[in-house]
ZAMARGU-4260 file (C-alpha; in steps of 0.2 Angstrom, whole numbers, plus 5000, padded with zeros to 4 digits):
<rodrens>
0) 5832/5388/5248 | 5833/5400/5255 | 5820/5409/5246 | 5811/5394/5253 | 5814/5395/5268
5) 5810/5413/5270 | 5795/5411/5261 | 5793/5397/5278 | 5793/5410/5289 | 5785/5419/5279
10) 5769/5409/5278 | 5770/5405/5297 | 5773/5421/5304 | 5756/5423/5293 | 5747/5410/5302
15) 5752/5414/5320 | 5747/5434/5314 | 5730/5427/5308 | 5729/5417/5322 | 5733/5431/5335
20) 5720/5441/5324 | 5710/5424/5329 | 5711/5424/5345 | 5707/5443/5348 | 5692/5441/5336
25) 5686/5427/5346 | 5692/5438/5364 | 5680/5453/5359 | 5666/5443/5354 | 5666/5434/5372
30) 5668/5447/5380 | 5653/5458/5368 | 5643/5439/5372 | 5646/5442/5392 | 5639/5464/5386
35) 5623/5454/5379 | 5621/5438/5393 | 5623/5455/5404 | 5610/5465/5400 | 5597/5452/5393
40) 5599/5447/5411 | 5595/5466/5421 | 5582/5468/5409 | 5572/5452/5414 | 5575/5457/5431
45) 5566/5476/5425 | 5555/5464/5417 | 5551/5454/5431 | 5550/5468/5443 | 5539/5480/5432
50) 5528/5464/5434 | 5528/5463/5451 | 5525/5478/5453 | 5510/5478/5440 | 5503/5466/5448
55) 5503/5472/5463 | 5494/5486/5459 | 5481/5476/5451 | 5476/5468/5470 | 5478/5487/5477
60) 5468/5493/5466 | 5456/5478/5469 | 5455/5479/5488 | 5452/5497/5487 | 5438/5493/5477
65) 5428/5483/5486 | 5431/5494/5503 | 5426/5508/5492 | 5409/5496/5485 | 5405/5492/5503
70) 5410/5509/5514 | 5399/5518/5498 | 5385/5525/5510 | 5395/5524/5527 | 5394/5545/5529
75) 5373/5543/5528 | 5372/5528/5537 | 5383/5537/5552 | 5371/5551/5549 | 5358/5539/5550
80) 5364/5532/5567 | 5358/5551/5580 | 5339/5544/5573 | 5342/5524/5576 | 5347/5528/5594
85) 5333/5539/5594 | 5321/5526/5587 | 5329/5514/5602 | 5323/5528/5614 | 5310/5531/5607
90) 5304/5512/5604 | 5311/5509/5626 | 5294/5522/5629 | 5282/5513/5621 | 5288/5495/5629
95) 5287/5503/5645 | 5272/5514/5645 | 5258/5507/5655 | 5244/5514/5643 | 5240/5498/5630
100) 5249/5497/5613 | 5237/5505/5600 | 5240/5503/5582 | 5247/5520/5576 | 5263/5513/5591
105) 5262/5496/5584 | 5267/5504/5566 | 5281/5513/5574 | 5287/5500/5579 | 5286/5490/5563
110) 5297/5507/5555 | 5309/5506/5569 | 5314/5486/5565 | 5313/5490/5546 | 5324/5500/5548
115) 5333/5492/5558 | 5335/5478/5547 | 5339/5489/5532 | 5352/5494/5540 | 5360/5478/5545
120) 5358/5472/5527 | 5371/5485/5522 | 5383/5481/5536 | 5376/5490/5552 | 5383/5479/5568
125) 5379/5486/5584 | 5392/5483/5597 | 5387/5472/5613 | 5398/5479/5627 | 5388/5478/5642
130) 5394/5465/5653 | 5410/5465/5643 | 5428/5468/5646 | 5433/5487/5646 | 5443/5486/5628
135) 5448/5506/5626 | 5451/5498/5607 | 5431/5501/5604 | 5424/5509/5619 | 5428/5529/5628
140) 5423/5524/5647 | 5414/5543/5650 | 5417/5536/5669 | 5419/5526/5682 | 5409/5517/5695
145) 5407/5509/5712 | 5403/5490/5711 | 5400/5477/5724 | 5404/5461/5714 | 5419/5455/5711
150) 5414/5451/5694 | 5408/5467/5687 | 5427/5475/5691 | 5434/5481/5675 | 5418/5478/5665
155) 5408/5489/5657 | 5391/5492/5668 | 5380/5503/5656 | 5380/5508/5639 | 5376/5530/5636
160) 5382/5530/5618 | 5381/5513/5606 | 5395/5509/5600 | 5394/5500/5579 | 5404/5494/5568
165) 5401/5495/5547 | 5407/5478/5537 | 5418/5474/5553 | 5427/5490/5553 | 5420/5503/5569
170) 5414/5518/5563 | 5405/5524/5582 | 5415/5522/5598 | 5403/5515/5613 | 5402/5529/5627
175) 5402/5515/5644 | 5403/5519/5662 | 5417/5504/5667 | 5416/5497/5682 | 5430/5498/5697
</rodrens>
């Protein structure tokens, strides 16, 4: 009998030992599973961040490309602004002249208008400053003059050099005289 009871005890010890081993093995697997889950969450987070960063890059790149296309001829247009100013002055002289307009003068005026129309079609837009409230973000005050009318105080009285926008961005500030 002792023999059989020793065998039972040995069997029970073996079973307990196996259960402990299984339990330890399950605990190890649980730890490993948690580690894998944490790594998976970390990789998902990295993927989402990388995807968002790439998406932002695409948007930023598309915006820069649109800006580049819109202002591609900016330097050429800026260099033509002085020519346009000369055209405006010449046109004013032709119109103020007491002499009757001949075909040459009319031709010159047509050329000036064509130049203006072409630049406007490329996105150039003149600023209209005279009579408007002085805005230091768009205008440069060259001087102040006293005004007799109260409504002209703080407003642009005269425009020395015309300002221009190119696709709603200022490319030349208007140089103005402000009433005070």
